[in-house]
One Martini backbone bead per residue (centre of mass of N, CA, C, O) as a GRO file, in nm:
protein
  116
    1UNK     BB    1  11.397   2.382   7.866
    2UNK     BB    2  11.490   2.285   7.583
    3UNK     BB    3  11.353   2.516   7.422
    4UNK     BB    4  11.502   2.746   7.552
    5UNK     BB    5  11.779   2.655   7.460
    6UNK     BB    6  11.722   2.679   7.157
    7UNK     BB    7  11.652   2.972   7.158
    8UNK     BB    8  11.922   3.076   7.262
    9UNK     BB    9  12.093   2.957   7.042
   10UNK     BB   10  11.963   3.104   6.812
   11UNK     BB   11  12.020   3.390   6.899
   12UNK     BB   12  12.326   3.367   6.909
   13UNK     BB   13  12.358   3.287   6.608
   14UNK     BB   14  12.227   3.532   6.478
   15UNK     BB   15  12.416   3.737   6.615
   16UNK     BB   16  12.680   3.625   6.483
   17UNK     BB   17  12.589   3.669   6.193
   18UNK     BB   18  12.544   3.978   6.220
   19UNK     BB   19  12.865   4.015   6.300
   20UNK     BB   20  12.980   3.987   6.045
   21UNK     BB   21  13.156   4.054   5.803
   22UNK     BB   22  13.133   4.200   5.493
   23UNK     BB   23  13.316   3.951   5.361
   24UNK     BB   24  13.266   3.665   5.511
   25UNK     BB   25  13.564   3.652   5.519
   26UNK     BB   26  13.834   3.528   5.416
   27UNK     BB   27  13.996   3.481   5.145
   28UNK     BB   28  14.094   3.244   4.955
   29UNK     BB   29  14.393   3.140   4.831
   30UNK     BB   30  14.259   2.968   4.580
   31UNK     BB   31  14.134   3.215   4.450
   32UNK     BB   32  14.074   3.295   4.139
   33UNK     BB   33  14.027   3.412   3.859
   34UNK     BB   34  13.668   3.426   3.848
   35UNK     BB   35  13.611   3.380   4.140
   36UNK     BB   36  13.326   3.357   4.364
   37UNK     BB   37  13.280   3.370   4.713
   38UNK     BB   38  13.546   3.280   4.861
   39UNK     BB   39  13.550   3.129   5.191
   40UNK     BB   40  13.662   3.041   5.538
   41UNK     BB   41  13.394   2.961   5.645
   42UNK     BB   42  13.170   2.793   5.790
   43UNK     BB   43  12.912   2.578   5.736
   44UNK     BB   44  12.577   2.691   5.740
   45UNK     BB   45  12.233   2.651   5.871
   46UNK     BB   46  11.952   2.845   5.765
   47UNK     BB   47  11.636   2.947   5.870
   48UNK     BB   48  11.375   3.114   5.696
   49UNK     BB   49  11.071   3.259   5.837
   50UNK     BB   50  10.779   3.388   5.683
   51UNK     BB   51  10.469   3.589   5.622
   52UNK     BB   52  10.475   3.564   5.332
   53UNK     BB   53  10.332   3.581   5.034
   54UNK     BB   54  10.291   3.447   4.744
   55UNK     BB   55  10.409   3.696   4.520
   56UNK     BB   56  10.532   3.908   4.695
   57UNK     BB   57  10.741   4.153   4.626
   58UNK     BB   58  10.878   4.203   4.904
   59UNK     BB   59  10.947   3.908   4.974
   60UNK     BB   60  11.118   3.851   4.726
   61UNK     BB   61  11.336   4.052   4.802
   62UNK     BB   62  11.407   3.929   5.074
   63UNK     BB   63  11.495   3.652   4.969
   64UNK     BB   64  11.713   3.746   4.766
   65UNK     BB   65  11.894   3.878   4.979
   66UNK     BB   66  11.932   3.629   5.160
   67UNK     BB   67  12.059   3.451   4.936
   68UNK     BB   68  12.301   3.634   4.873
   69UNK     BB   69  12.420   3.640   5.158
   70UNK     BB   70  12.451   3.334   5.194
   71UNK     BB   71  12.646   3.284   4.956
   72UNK     BB   72  12.870   3.473   5.051
   73UNK     BB   73  12.880   3.330   5.367
   74UNK     BB   74  12.841   3.015   5.360
   75UNK     BB   75  12.512   2.962   5.346
   76UNK     BB   76  12.242   2.766   5.414
   77UNK     BB   77  11.930   2.841   5.281
   78UNK     BB   78  11.600   2.803   5.439
   79UNK     BB   79  11.313   2.891   5.279
   80UNK     BB   80  10.998   2.995   5.438
   81UNK     BB   81  10.633   3.048   5.393
   82UNK     BB   82  10.342   3.192   5.577
   83UNK     BB   83  10.057   3.390   5.656
   84UNK     BB   84   9.988   3.175   5.863
   85UNK     BB   85  10.068   3.134   6.193
   86UNK     BB   86  10.033   2.825   6.235
   87UNK     BB   87  10.207   2.752   5.994
   88UNK     BB   88  10.462   2.903   6.087
   89UNK     BB   89  10.496   2.735   6.344
   90UNK     BB   90  10.555   2.471   6.183
   91UNK     BB   91  10.811   2.573   6.037
   92UNK     BB   92  10.969   2.620   6.286
   93UNK     BB   93  10.959   2.334   6.398
   94UNK     BB   94  11.096   2.205   6.152
   95UNK     BB   95  11.367   2.348   6.190
   96UNK     BB   96  11.424   2.241   6.471
   97UNK     BB   97  11.408   1.939   6.384
   98UNK     BB   98  11.655   1.976   6.168
   99UNK     BB   99  11.904   2.123   6.310
  100UNK     BB  100  11.972   2.400   6.266
  101UNK     BB  101  12.189   2.682   6.340
  102UNK     BB  102  11.948   2.880   6.248
  103UNK     BB  103  11.679   3.136   6.302
  104UNK     BB  104  11.463   3.335   6.095
  105UNK     BB  105  11.186   3.549   6.209
  106UNK     BB  106  10.878   3.651   6.138
  107UNK     BB  107  10.636   3.829   6.378
  108UNK     BB  108  10.294   3.902   6.365
  109UNK     BB  109  10.227   3.662   6.603
  110UNK     BB  110  10.333   3.592   6.912
  111UNK     BB  111  10.117   3.392   7.024
  112UNK     BB  112  10.168   3.172   6.792
  113UNK     BB  113  10.496   3.155   6.787
  114UNK     BB  114  10.616   3.160   7.074
  115UNK     BB  115  10.594   2.851   7.178
  116UNK     BB  116  10.813   2.763   6.953
   0.00000   0.00000   0.00000
């Protein structure tokens, strides 16, 4: 039951993050000329676990886009990946154990990742 609650909380958090405005929050009043990315949103930590292989150009682009979006929206992104489903399940479990605010997961093998 506890795991189901965590899954539900994660889904709600990811949905909330997806619904954020394009600006990532209102600009800070103290943001001066030359300051970039200042927003007044709370700092969240999101783990992103993908099944991308190291050095894969596509997954490198996905990671870069996620990092750029996270920086813009005041989010600490913890990216990890492994092409092997059992290892990916372990990465998801590690993110849960770390108590992150949200988890984004690519899921090529639902049977392997689903129980986590």
